[in-house]
Predicted model as a PDB file, atoms N, CA, C, CB and O in Angstrom, pLDDT in the B-factor column:
MODEL        1                                                                  
ATOM      1  N   MET A   1     -17.267 -16.162 -13.697  1.00 69.00           N  
ATOM      2  CA  MET A   1     -16.467 -16.644 -12.486  1.00 69.00           C  
ATOM      3  C   MET A   1     -15.253 -15.818 -12.468  1.00 69.00           C  
ATOM      4  CB  MET A   1     -16.082 -18.211 -12.534  1.00 69.00           C  
ATOM      5  O   MET A   1     -14.703 -15.520 -13.528  1.00 69.00           O  
ATOM      6  N   ALA A   2     -14.748 -15.387 -11.206  1.00 81.00           N  
ATOM      7  CA  ALA A   2     -13.537 -15.032 -10.981  1.00 81.00           C  
ATOM      8  C   ALA A   2     -12.369 -16.037 -10.651  1.00 81.00           C  
ATOM      9  CB  ALA A   2     -13.680 -14.206 -10.081  1.00 81.00           C  
ATOM     10  O   ALA A   2     -12.607 -17.151 -10.187  1.00 81.00           O  
ATOM     11  N   ARG A   3     -11.282 -15.653 -10.876  1.00 86.00           N  
ATOM     12  CA  ARG A   3     -10.121 -16.684 -10.853  1.00 86.00           C  
ATOM     13  C   ARG A   3      -9.157 -16.114  -9.996  1.00 86.00           C  
ATOM     14  CB  ARG A   3      -9.460 -17.011 -12.268  1.00 86.00           C  
ATOM     15  O   ARG A   3      -8.510 -15.098 -10.251  1.00 86.00           O  
ATOM     16  N   ILE A   4      -9.064 -16.939  -8.757  1.00 86.00           N  
ATOM     17  CA  ILE A   4      -8.102 -16.614  -7.458  1.00 86.00           C  
ATOM     18  C   ILE A   4      -7.394 -17.698  -7.204  1.00 86.00           C  
ATOM     19  CB  ILE A   4      -8.807 -16.237  -6.115  1.00 86.00           C  
ATOM     20  O   ILE A   4      -7.996 -18.702  -6.823  1.00 86.00           O  
ATOM     21  N   ALA A   5      -6.120 -17.719  -7.345  1.00 86.00           N  
ATOM     22  CA  ALA A   5      -5.079 -18.647  -6.760  1.00 86.00           C  
ATOM     23  C   ALA A   5      -5.376 -19.876  -7.627  1.00 86.00           C  
ATOM     24  CB  ALA A   5      -5.216 -18.935  -5.053  1.00 86.00           C  
ATOM     25  O   ALA A   5      -5.351 -20.984  -7.091  1.00 86.00           O  
ATOM     26  N   GLY A   6      -5.645 -19.757  -8.890  1.00 88.00           N  
ATOM     27  CA  GLY A   6      -5.811 -20.767  -9.773  1.00 88.00           C  
ATOM     28  C   GLY A   6      -7.272 -21.623  -9.652  1.00 88.00           C  
ATOM     29  O   GLY A   6      -7.414 -22.696 -10.239  1.00 88.00           O  
ATOM     30  N   VAL A   7      -8.205 -21.094  -8.922  1.00 90.00           N  
ATOM     31  CA  VAL A   7      -9.613 -21.606  -8.548  1.00 90.00           C  
ATOM     32  C   VAL A   7     -10.506 -20.684  -9.151  1.00 90.00           C  
ATOM     33  CB  VAL A   7      -9.909 -21.705  -6.987  1.00 90.00           C  
ATOM     34  O   VAL A   7     -10.366 -19.475  -8.971  1.00 90.00           O  
ATOM     35  N   ASN A   8     -11.575 -21.242  -9.977  1.00 91.00           N  
ATOM     36  CA  ASN A   8     -12.675 -20.201 -10.365  1.00 91.00           C  
ATOM     37  C   ASN A   8     -13.553 -20.045  -9.309  1.00 91.00           C  
ATOM     38  CB  ASN A   8     -13.500 -20.569 -11.590  1.00 91.00           C  
ATOM     39  O   ASN A   8     -14.085 -21.068  -8.877  1.00 91.00           O  
ATOM     40  N   ILE A   9     -13.808 -19.019  -8.821  1.00 91.00           N  
ATOM     41  CA  ILE A   9     -15.045 -18.955  -7.739  1.00 91.00           C  
ATOM     42  C   ILE A   9     -16.076 -18.399  -8.121  1.00 91.00           C  
ATOM     43  CB  ILE A   9     -14.826 -18.293  -6.555  1.00 91.00           C  
ATOM     44  O   ILE A   9     -16.017 -17.460  -8.914  1.00 91.00           O  
ATOM     45  N   PRO A  10     -17.149 -18.832  -7.672  1.00 91.00           N  
ATOM     46  CA  PRO A  10     -18.470 -18.196  -8.138  1.00 91.00           C  
ATOM     47  C   PRO A  10     -18.510 -16.862  -7.824  1.00 91.00           C  
ATOM     48  CB  PRO A  10     -19.677 -18.809  -7.561  1.00 91.00           C  
ATOM     49  O   PRO A  10     -18.030 -16.451  -6.767  1.00 91.00           O  
ATOM     50  N   THR A  11     -19.179 -15.941  -8.854  1.00 91.00           N  
ATOM     51  CA  THR A  11     -19.257 -14.583  -8.582  1.00 91.00           C  
ATOM     52  C   THR A  11     -20.608 -14.226  -8.041  1.00 91.00           C  
ATOM     53  CB  THR A  11     -18.943 -13.816  -9.773  1.00 91.00           C  
ATOM     54  O   THR A  11     -20.745 -13.029  -7.785  1.00 91.00           O  
ATOM     55  N   ALA A  12     -21.710 -15.063  -7.796  1.00 94.00           N  
ATOM     56  CA  ALA A  12     -22.667 -14.740  -7.106  1.00 94.00           C  
ATOM     57  C   ALA A  12     -22.674 -14.824  -5.626  1.00 94.00           C  
ATOM     58  CB  ALA A  12     -23.519 -15.334  -7.563  1.00 94.00           C  
ATOM     59  O   ALA A  12     -23.554 -14.224  -5.008  1.00 94.00           O  
ATOM     60  N   LYS A  13     -21.620 -15.632  -4.896  1.00 95.00           N  
ATOM     61  CA  LYS A  13     -21.648 -15.634  -3.775  1.00 95.00           C  
ATOM     62  C   LYS A  13     -20.745 -14.791  -2.905  1.00 95.00           C  
ATOM     63  CB  LYS A  13     -21.601 -16.695  -3.596  1.00 95.00           C  
ATOM     64  O   LYS A  13     -19.767 -14.303  -3.471  1.00 95.00           O  
ATOM     65  N   ARG A  14     -20.919 -14.537  -1.593  1.00 96.00           N  
ATOM     66  CA  ARG A  14     -20.073 -13.476  -0.742  1.00 96.00           C  
ATOM     67  C   ARG A  14     -18.743 -13.997  -0.809  1.00 96.00           C  
ATOM     68  CB  ARG A  14     -20.528 -13.284   0.857  1.00 96.00           C  
ATOM     69  O   ARG A  14     -18.439 -15.178  -0.978  1.00 96.00           O  
ATOM     70  N   VAL A  15     -17.949 -12.988  -0.658  1.00 95.00           N  
ATOM     71  CA  VAL A  15     -16.612 -13.230  -0.745  1.00 95.00           C  
ATOM     72  C   VAL A  15     -16.056 -14.338   0.134  1.00 95.00           C  
ATOM     73  CB  VAL A  15     -15.972 -12.054  -0.485  1.00 95.00           C  
ATOM     74  O   VAL A  15     -15.357 -15.278  -0.244  1.00 95.00           O  
ATOM     75  N   VAL A  16     -16.496 -14.067   1.426  1.00 96.00           N  
ATOM     76  CA  VAL A  16     -16.059 -14.692   2.688  1.00 96.00           C  
ATOM     77  C   VAL A  16     -16.536 -16.426   2.283  1.00 96.00           C  
ATOM     78  CB  VAL A  16     -16.974 -13.863   4.238  1.00 96.00           C  
ATOM     79  O   VAL A  16     -15.902 -17.370   2.756  1.00 96.00           O  
ATOM     80  N   ILE A  17     -17.567 -16.593   1.480  1.00 95.00           N  
ATOM     81  CA  ILE A  17     -18.138 -18.031   1.230  1.00 95.00           C  
ATOM     82  C   ILE A  17     -17.105 -18.176   0.054  1.00 95.00           C  
ATOM     83  CB  ILE A  17     -19.984 -18.227   0.810  1.00 95.00           C  
ATOM     84  O   ILE A  17     -16.388 -19.147   0.296  1.00 95.00           O  
ATOM     85  N   ALA A  18     -16.809 -17.646  -0.980  1.00 95.00           N  
ATOM     86  CA  ALA A  18     -16.335 -17.875  -2.133  1.00 95.00           C  
ATOM     87  C   ALA A  18     -14.697 -18.165  -1.886  1.00 95.00           C  
ATOM     88  CB  ALA A  18     -16.724 -16.679  -3.060  1.00 95.00           C  
ATOM     89  O   ALA A  18     -14.064 -18.809  -2.724  1.00 95.00           O  
ATOM     90  N   LEU A  19     -14.221 -17.772  -0.977  1.00 94.00           N  
ATOM     91  CA  LEU A  19     -12.761 -17.838  -0.815  1.00 94.00           C  
ATOM     92  C   LEU A  19     -12.514 -19.278  -0.225  1.00 94.00           C  
ATOM     93  CB  LEU A  19     -12.178 -16.618   0.172  1.00 94.00           C  
ATOM     94  O   LEU A  19     -11.408 -19.806  -0.334  1.00 94.00           O  
ATOM     95  N   THR A  20     -13.657 -19.950   0.454  1.00 94.00           N  
ATOM     96  CA  THR A  20     -13.578 -21.220   0.973  1.00 94.00           C  
ATOM     97  C   THR A  20     -13.293 -22.427  -0.047  1.00 94.00           C  
ATOM     98  CB  THR A  20     -14.806 -21.422   1.663  1.00 94.00           C  
ATOM     99  O   THR A  20     -12.922 -23.554   0.281  1.00 94.00           O  
ATOM    100  N   TYR A  21     -13.534 -21.976  -1.317  1.00 94.00           N  
ATOM    101  CA  TYR A  21     -13.636 -22.988  -2.361  1.00 94.00           C  
ATOM    102  C   TYR A  21     -11.964 -22.896  -2.605  1.00 94.00           C  
ATOM    103  CB  TYR A  21     -14.797 -22.580  -3.802  1.00 94.00           C  
ATOM    104  O   TYR A  21     -11.658 -23.780  -3.404  1.00 94.00           O  
ATOM    105  N   ILE A  22     -11.134 -22.348  -2.305  1.00 92.00           N  
ATOM    106  CA  ILE A  22      -9.712 -22.543  -2.711  1.00 92.00           C  
ATOM    107  C   ILE A  22      -9.231 -23.377  -1.326  1.00 92.00           C  
ATOM    108  CB  ILE A  22      -8.811 -20.941  -3.054  1.00 92.00           C  
ATOM    109  O   ILE A  22      -9.486 -23.129  -0.148  1.00 92.00           O  
ATOM    110  N   THR A  23      -8.529 -24.335  -1.855  1.00 92.00           N  
ATOM    111  CA  THR A  23      -7.961 -25.296  -0.952  1.00 92.00           C  
ATOM    112  C   THR A  23      -7.019 -24.941   0.070  1.00 92.00           C  
ATOM    113  CB  THR A  23      -7.389 -26.191  -1.637  1.00 92.00           C  
ATOM    114  O   THR A  23      -5.952 -24.462  -0.314  1.00 92.00           O  
ATOM    115  N   GLY A  24      -7.224 -25.096   1.376  1.00 91.00           N  
ATOM    116  CA  GLY A  24      -6.605 -24.611   2.371  1.00 91.00           C  
ATOM    117  C   GLY A  24      -7.146 -23.470   3.237  1.00 91.00           C  
ATOM    118  O   GLY A  24      -6.610 -23.087   4.276  1.00 91.00           O  
ATOM    119  N   ILE A  25      -8.381 -22.914   2.645  1.00 93.00           N  
ATOM    120  CA  ILE A  25      -8.629 -21.661   3.293  1.00 93.00           C  
ATOM    121  C   ILE A  25     -10.122 -22.062   3.687  1.00 93.00           C  
ATOM    122  CB  ILE A  25      -8.402 -20.225   2.300  1.00 93.00           C  
ATOM    123  O   ILE A  25     -10.994 -22.389   2.882  1.00 93.00           O  
ATOM    124  N   GLY A  26     -10.270 -21.971   5.182  1.00 95.00           N  
ATOM    125  CA  GLY A  26     -11.707 -22.173   5.817  1.00 95.00           C  
ATOM    126  C   GLY A  26     -12.346 -20.721   6.055  1.00 95.00           C  
ATOM    127  O   GLY A  26     -11.899 -19.650   5.645  1.00 95.00           O  
ATOM    128  N   PRO A  27     -13.502 -20.945   6.818  1.00 96.00           N  
ATOM    129  CA  PRO A  27     -14.175 -19.715   7.116  1.00 96.00           C  
ATOM    130  C   PRO A  27     -13.468 -18.481   7.770  1.00 96.00           C  
ATOM    131  CB  PRO A  27     -15.195 -20.064   7.923  1.00 96.00           C  
ATOM    132  O   PRO A  27     -13.539 -17.300   7.428  1.00 96.00           O  
ATOM    133  N   ALA A  28     -12.699 -19.109   8.900  1.00 95.00           N  
ATOM    134  CA  ALA A  28     -11.802 -18.247   9.788  1.00 95.00           C  
ATOM    135  C   ALA A  28     -10.866 -17.690   8.753  1.00 95.00           C  
ATOM    136  CB  ALA A  28     -10.990 -19.084  11.030  1.00 95.00           C  
ATOM    137  O   ALA A  28     -10.940 -16.465   8.659  1.00 95.00           O  
ATOM    138  N   LYS A  29     -10.032 -18.256   7.976  1.00 95.00           N  
ATOM    139  CA  LYS A  29      -8.826 -17.614   7.204  1.00 95.00           C  
ATOM    140  C   LYS A  29      -9.563 -16.890   6.314  1.00 95.00           C  
ATOM    141  CB  LYS A  29      -7.736 -18.599   6.461  1.00 95.00           C  
ATOM    142  O   LYS A  29      -9.037 -15.793   6.122  1.00 95.00           O  
ATOM    143  N   ALA A  30     -10.606 -17.063   5.670  1.00 95.00           N  
ATOM    144  CA  ALA A  30     -11.620 -16.073   4.693  1.00 95.00           C  
ATOM    145  C   ALA A  30     -11.811 -14.833   5.297  1.00 95.00           C  
ATOM    146  CB  ALA A  30     -13.147 -16.647   4.433  1.00 95.00           C  
ATOM    147  O   ALA A  30     -11.384 -13.806   4.770  1.00 95.00           O  
ATOM    148  N   LYS A  31     -12.528 -14.834   6.556  1.00 96.00           N  
ATOM    149  CA  LYS A  31     -12.722 -13.769   7.252  1.00 96.00           C  
ATOM    150  C   LYS A  31     -11.697 -12.698   7.581  1.00 96.00           C  
ATOM    151  CB  LYS A  31     -13.156 -14.195   8.228  1.00 96.00           C  
ATOM    152  O   LYS A  31     -11.865 -11.481   7.649  1.00 96.00           O  
ATOM    153  N   GLU A  32     -10.575 -13.433   7.774  1.00 95.00           N  
ATOM    154  CA  GLU A  32      -9.016 -12.669   8.062  1.00 95.00           C  
ATOM    155  C   GLU A  32      -8.686 -12.125   6.645  1.00 95.00           C  
ATOM    156  CB  GLU A  32      -7.586 -13.872   8.645  1.00 95.00           C  
ATOM    157  O   GLU A  32      -8.462 -10.921   6.528  1.00 95.00           O  
ATOM    158  N   ILE A  33      -8.651 -12.792   5.762  1.00 94.00           N  
ATOM    159  CA  ILE A  33      -8.235 -11.945   4.398  1.00 94.00           C  
ATOM    160  C   ILE A  33      -9.168 -11.007   4.084  1.00 94.00           C  
ATOM    161  CB  ILE A  33      -8.083 -12.788   3.104  1.00 94.00           C  
ATOM    162  O   ILE A  33      -8.725  -9.941   3.658  1.00 94.00           O  
ATOM    163  N   CYS A  34     -10.441 -11.139   4.192  1.00 95.00           N  
ATOM    164  CA  CYS A  34     -11.594  -9.976   3.981  1.00 95.00           C  
ATOM    165  C   CYS A  34     -11.087  -8.744   4.728  1.00 95.00           C  
ATOM    166  CB  CYS A  34     -13.181 -10.421   4.629  1.00 95.00           C  
ATOM    167  O   CYS A  34     -10.901  -7.636   4.227  1.00 95.00           O  
ATOM    168  N   ALA A  35     -10.875  -9.127   6.099  1.00 95.00           N  
ATOM    169  CA  ALA A  35     -10.571  -7.938   6.905  1.00 95.00           C  
ATOM    170  C   ALA A  35      -9.256  -7.272   6.476  1.00 95.00           C  
ATOM    171  CB  ALA A  35     -10.498  -8.317   8.387  1.00 95.00           C  
ATOM    172  O   ALA A  35      -9.223  -6.046   6.371  1.00 95.00           O  
ATOM    173  N   LYS A  36      -8.227  -7.982   6.236  1.00 94.00           N  
ATOM    174  CA  LYS A  36      -6.959  -7.317   5.736  1.00 94.00           C  
ATOM    175  C   LYS A  36      -7.195  -6.381   4.435  1.00 94.00           C  
ATOM    176  CB  LYS A  36      -5.879  -8.475   5.371  1.00 94.00           C  
ATOM    177  O   LYS A  36      -6.668  -5.287   4.229  1.00 94.00           O  
ATOM    178  N   VAL A  37      -7.948  -6.948   3.755  1.00 94.00           N  
ATOM    179  CA  VAL A  37      -8.129  -6.188   2.447  1.00 94.00           C  
ATOM    180  C   VAL A  37      -9.240  -4.943   2.536  1.00 94.00           C  
ATOM    181  CB  VAL A  37      -8.620  -7.287   1.294  1.00 94.00           C  
ATOM    182  O   VAL A  37      -9.215  -3.986   1.762  1.00 94.00           O  
ATOM    183  N   GLY A  38     -10.208  -5.109   3.595  1.00 95.00           N  
ATOM    184  CA  GLY A  38     -11.093  -4.240   3.875  1.00 95.00           C  
ATOM    185  C   GLY A  38     -12.353  -4.471   3.238  1.00 95.00           C  
ATOM    186  O   GLY A  38     -13.123  -3.520   3.103  1.00 95.00           O  
ATOM    187  N   ILE A  39     -12.695  -5.720   2.789  1.00 95.00           N  
ATOM    188  CA  ILE A  39     -13.836  -6.038   2.379  1.00 95.00           C  
ATOM    189  C   ILE A  39     -15.116  -6.313   3.307  1.00 95.00           C  
ATOM    190  CB  ILE A  39     -13.554  -6.993   1.698  1.00 95.00           C  
ATOM    191  O   ILE A  39     -14.976  -6.971   4.338  1.00 95.00           O  
ATOM    192  N   GLU A  40     -16.302  -5.826   2.947  1.00 94.00           N  
ATOM    193  CA  GLU A  40     -17.117  -6.132   4.105  1.00 94.00           C  
ATOM    194  C   GLU A  40     -17.927  -7.513   3.875  1.00 94.00           C  
ATOM    195  CB  GLU A  40     -18.113  -4.904   4.376  1.00 94.00           C  
ATOM    196  O   GLU A  40     -18.092  -7.935   2.731  1.00 94.00           O  
ATOM    197  N   ALA A  41     -18.381  -8.136   4.899  1.00 86.00           N  
ATOM    198  CA  ALA A  41     -18.860  -9.298   5.139  1.00 86.00           C  
ATOM    199  C   ALA A  41     -20.015  -9.798   3.810  1.00 86.00           C  
ATOM    200  CB  ALA A  41     -19.477  -9.157   6.637  1.00 86.00           C  
ATOM    201  O   ALA A  41     -20.121 -10.893   3.259  1.00 86.00           O  
ATOM    202  N   ALA A  42     -20.729  -8.604   3.602  1.00 92.00           N  
ATOM    203  CA  ALA A  42     -22.070  -8.881   2.632  1.00 92.00           C  
ATOM    204  C   ALA A  42     -21.573  -8.721   1.268  1.00 92.00           C  
ATOM    205  CB  ALA A  42     -23.410  -7.777   2.863  1.00 92.00           C  
ATOM    206  O   ALA A  42     -22.389  -8.970   0.381  1.00 92.00           O  
ATOM    207  N   THR A  43     -20.438  -8.369   0.934  1.00 95.00           N  
ATOM    208  CA  THR A  43     -20.090  -8.112  -0.316  1.00 95.00           C  
ATOM    209  C   THR A  43     -19.813  -9.350  -1.255  1.00 95.00           C  
ATOM    210  CB  THR A  43     -18.999  -7.285  -0.226  1.00 95.00           C  
ATOM    211  O   THR A  43     -18.980 -10.168  -0.863  1.00 95.00           O  
ATOM    212  N   ARG A  44     -20.491  -9.564  -2.549  1.00 96.00           N  
ATOM    213  CA  ARG A  44     -20.307 -10.497  -3.409  1.00 96.00           C  
ATOM    214  C   ARG A  44     -19.166 -10.450  -4.223  1.00 96.00           C  
ATOM    215  CB  ARG A  44     -21.286 -10.568  -4.083  1.00 96.00           C  
ATOM    216  O   ARG A  44     -18.650  -9.347  -4.407  1.00 96.00           O  
ATOM    217  N   VAL A  45     -18.658 -11.491  -4.767  1.00 95.00           N  
ATOM    218  CA  VAL A  45     -17.487 -11.667  -5.639  1.00 95.00           C  
ATOM    219  C   VAL A  45     -17.611 -10.614  -6.971  1.00 95.00           C  
ATOM    220  CB  VAL A  45     -17.426 -13.308  -6.119  1.00 95.00           C  
ATOM    221  O   VAL A  45     -16.668  -9.927  -7.364  1.00 95.00           O  
ATOM    222  N   HIS A  46     -18.822 -10.626  -7.521  1.00 94.00           N  
ATOM    223  CA  HIS A  46     -18.993  -9.645  -8.624  1.00 94.00           C  
ATOM    224  C   HIS A  46     -19.117  -8.281  -8.285  1.00 94.00           C  
ATOM    225  CB  HIS A  46     -20.094  -9.939  -9.368  1.00 94.00           C  
ATOM    226  O   HIS A  46     -19.267  -7.479  -9.206  1.00 94.00           O  
ATOM    227  N   GLN A  47     -19.080  -7.893  -7.146  1.00 95.00           N  
ATOM    228  CA  GLN A  47     -19.036  -6.426  -6.716  1.00 95.00           C  
ATOM    229  C   GLN A  47     -17.682  -5.984  -6.496  1.00 95.00           C  
ATOM    230  CB  GLN A  47     -19.820  -6.166  -5.444  1.00 95.00           C  
ATOM    231  O   GLN A  47     -17.541  -4.782  -6.271  1.00 95.00           O  
ATOM    232  N   LEU A  48     -16.711  -6.680  -6.515  1.00 93.00           N  
ATOM    233  CA  LEU A  48     -15.425  -6.438  -6.078  1.00 93.00           C  
ATOM    234  C   LEU A  48     -14.655  -5.636  -7.449  1.00 93.00           C  
ATOM    235  CB  LEU A  48     -14.713  -7.958  -5.581  1.00 93.00           C  
ATOM    236  O   LEU A  48     -14.786  -5.885  -8.647  1.00 93.00           O  
ATOM    237  N   SER A  49     -13.979  -4.793  -6.899  1.00 92.00           N  
ATOM    238  CA  SER A  49     -13.308  -3.949  -7.999  1.00 92.00           C  
ATOM    239  C   SER A  49     -12.094  -4.820  -8.410  1.00 92.00           C  
ATOM    240  CB  SER A  49     -12.825  -2.381  -7.465  1.00 92.00           C  
ATOM    241  O   SER A  49     -11.786  -5.801  -7.733  1.00 92.00           O  
ATOM    242  N   ASP A  50     -11.345  -4.429  -9.613  1.00 91.00           N  
ATOM    243  CA  ASP A  50     -10.186  -4.996  -9.954  1.00 91.00           C  
ATOM    244  C   ASP A  50      -9.042  -4.841  -8.809  1.00 91.00           C  
ATOM    245  CB  ASP A  50      -9.799  -4.402 -11.249  1.00 91.00           C  
ATOM    246  O   ASP A  50      -8.156  -5.680  -8.640  1.00 91.00           O  
ATOM    247  N   ASP A  51      -9.169  -3.780  -8.130  1.00 94.00           N  
ATOM    248  CA  ASP A  51      -8.068  -3.486  -7.219  1.00 94.00           C  
ATOM    249  C   ASP A  51      -8.348  -4.224  -5.879  1.00 94.00           C  
ATOM    250  CB  ASP A  51      -7.913  -1.912  -7.000  1.00 94.00           C  
ATOM    251  O   ASP A  51      -7.437  -4.539  -5.113  1.00 94.00           O  
ATOM    252  N   GLN A  52      -9.454  -4.441  -5.679  1.00 93.00           N  
ATOM    253  CA  GLN A  52      -9.810  -5.377  -4.465  1.00 93.00           C  
ATOM    254  C   GLN A  52      -9.590  -6.925  -4.688  1.00 93.00           C  
ATOM    255  CB  GLN A  52     -11.347  -5.181  -4.096  1.00 93.00           C  
ATOM    256  O   GLN A  52      -9.518  -7.689  -3.726  1.00 93.00           O  
ATOM    257  N   VAL A  53      -9.482  -7.373  -6.041  1.00 92.00           N  
ATOM    258  CA  VAL A  53      -8.992  -8.643  -6.356  1.00 92.00           C  
ATOM    259  C   VAL A  53      -7.754  -8.731  -6.457  1.00 92.00           C  
ATOM    260  CB  VAL A  53      -9.441  -9.118  -7.371  1.00 92.00           C  
ATOM    261  O   VAL A  53      -7.270  -9.821  -6.153  1.00 92.00           O  
ATOM    262  N   LEU A  54      -6.902  -7.725  -6.873  1.00 93.00           N  
ATOM    263  CA  LEU A  54      -5.663  -7.798  -6.660  1.00 93.00           C  
ATOM    264  C   LEU A  54      -5.045  -7.978  -5.321  1.00 93.00           C  
ATOM    265  CB  LEU A  54      -5.260  -6.852  -7.159  1.00 93.00           C  
ATOM    266  O   LEU A  54      -4.064  -8.658  -5.020  1.00 93.00           O  
ATOM    267  N   LYS A  55      -5.735  -7.309  -4.649  1.00 94.00           N  
ATOM    268  CA  LYS A  55      -5.277  -7.057  -3.105  1.00 94.00           C  
ATOM    269  C   LYS A  55      -5.588  -8.368  -2.550  1.00 94.00           C  
ATOM    270  CB  LYS A  55      -6.110  -5.777  -2.223  1.00 94.00           C  
ATOM    271  O   LYS A  55      -4.703  -8.783  -1.801  1.00 94.00           O  
ATOM    272  N   VAL A  56      -6.671  -9.203  -2.713  1.00 94.00           N  
ATOM    273  CA  VAL A  56      -6.949 -10.676  -2.231  1.00 94.00           C  
ATOM    274  C   VAL A  56      -5.848 -11.480  -2.920  1.00 94.00           C  
ATOM    275  CB  VAL A  56      -8.518 -11.277  -2.661  1.00 94.00           C  
ATOM    276  O   VAL A  56      -5.233 -12.292  -2.229  1.00 94.00           O  
ATOM    277  N   ARG A  57      -5.570 -11.354  -4.064  1.00 92.00           N  
ATOM    278  CA  ARG A  57      -4.428 -12.278  -4.594  1.00 92.00           C  
ATOM    279  C   ARG A  57      -3.083 -11.968  -3.789  1.00 92.00           C  
ATOM    280  CB  ARG A  57      -4.169 -12.019  -6.263  1.00 92.00           C  
ATOM    281  O   ARG A  57      -2.354 -12.901  -3.453  1.00 92.00           O  
ATOM    282  N   GLU A  58      -2.780 -10.701  -3.497  1.00 93.00           N  
ATOM    283  CA  GLU A  58      -1.437 -10.557  -2.931  1.00 93.00           C  
ATOM    284  C   GLU A  58      -1.472 -10.823  -1.348  1.00 93.00           C  
ATOM    285  CB  GLU A  58      -0.875  -9.082  -3.259  1.00 93.00           C  
ATOM    286  O   GLU A  58      -0.384 -11.016  -0.807  1.00 93.00           O  
ATOM    287  N   VAL A  59      -2.655 -10.850  -0.548  1.00 93.00           N  
ATOM    288  CA  VAL A  59      -2.924 -11.313   0.738  1.00 93.00           C  
ATOM    289  C   VAL A  59      -2.474 -12.848   0.517  1.00 93.00           C  
ATOM    290  CB  VAL A  59      -4.530 -11.049   1.224  1.00 93.00           C  
ATOM    291  O   VAL A  59      -1.567 -13.344   1.185  1.00 93.00           O  
ATOM    292  N   LEU A  60      -3.159 -13.534  -0.442  1.00 91.00           N  
ATOM    293  CA  LEU A  60      -3.155 -14.969  -0.609  1.00 91.00           C  
ATOM    294  C   LEU A  60      -1.914 -15.478  -1.021  1.00 91.00           C  
ATOM    295  CB  LEU A  60      -4.118 -15.389  -1.516  1.00 91.00           C  
ATOM    296  O   LEU A  60      -1.733 -16.689  -0.895  1.00 91.00           O  
ATOM    297  N   SER A  61      -0.929 -14.694  -1.542  1.00 90.00           N  
ATOM    298  CA  SER A  61       0.439 -14.988  -1.831  1.00 90.00           C  
ATOM    299  C   SER A  61       1.469 -14.929  -0.751  1.00 90.00           C  
ATOM    300  CB  SER A  61       0.834 -14.152  -2.802  1.00 90.00           C  
ATOM    301  O   SER A  61       2.612 -15.375  -0.849  1.00 90.00           O  
ATOM    302  N   LEU A  62       0.909 -14.289   0.370  1.00 89.00           N  
ATOM    303  CA  LEU A  62       1.551 -13.913   1.586  1.00 89.00           C  
ATOM    304  C   LEU A  62       1.315 -15.168   2.678  1.00 89.00           C  
ATOM    305  CB  LEU A  62       0.915 -12.444   2.103  1.00 89.00           C  
ATOM    306  O   LEU A  62       2.069 -15.477   3.600  1.00 89.00           O  
ATOM    307  N   ILE A  63       0.109 -15.767   2.320  1.00 81.00           N  
ATOM    308  CA  ILE A  63      -0.286 -16.941   3.245  1.00 81.00           C  
ATOM    309  C   ILE A  63       0.135 -18.111   2.885  1.00 81.00           C  
ATOM    310  CB  ILE A  63      -1.614 -17.120   3.406  1.00 81.00           C  
ATOM    311  O   ILE A  63      -0.065 -18.439   1.716  1.00 81.00           O  
ATOM    312  N   HIS A  64       0.671 -18.833   3.592  1.00 66.00           N  
ATOM    313  CA  HIS A  64       1.282 -20.394   3.111  1.00 66.00           C  
ATOM    314  C   HIS A  64       0.245 -21.254   3.205  1.00 66.00           C  
ATOM    315  CB  HIS A  64       2.516 -21.073   4.035  1.00 66.00           C  
ATOM    316  O   HIS A  64       0.003 -21.580   4.367  1.00 66.00           O  
ATOM    317  N   ILE A  65      -0.495 -21.763   2.326  1.00 62.00           N  
ATOM    318  CA  ILE A  65      -1.633 -22.556   2.588  1.00 62.00           C  
ATOM    319  C   ILE A  65      -1.255 -23.996   1.809  1.00 62.00           C  
ATOM    320  CB  ILE A  65      -3.064 -21.770   2.029  1.00 62.00           C  
ATOM    321  O   ILE A  65      -2.048 -24.938   1.834  1.00 62.00           O  
TER     322      ILE A  65                                                      
ENDMDL                                                                          
END                                                                             
């Protein structure tokens, strides 16, 4: 399990889907986050590098959810 924004997100799911497990993030916002970080739609959470996870966390900290 990856932990982002205090939520354990499943590692086998696509990042766009997994981000919706975080309260306040829907499909549109998840796609926007992936676009800002440069993550492709088909990428699974377990395929993310540590740098990409850090970037996702940084983008989430800028978004007021």
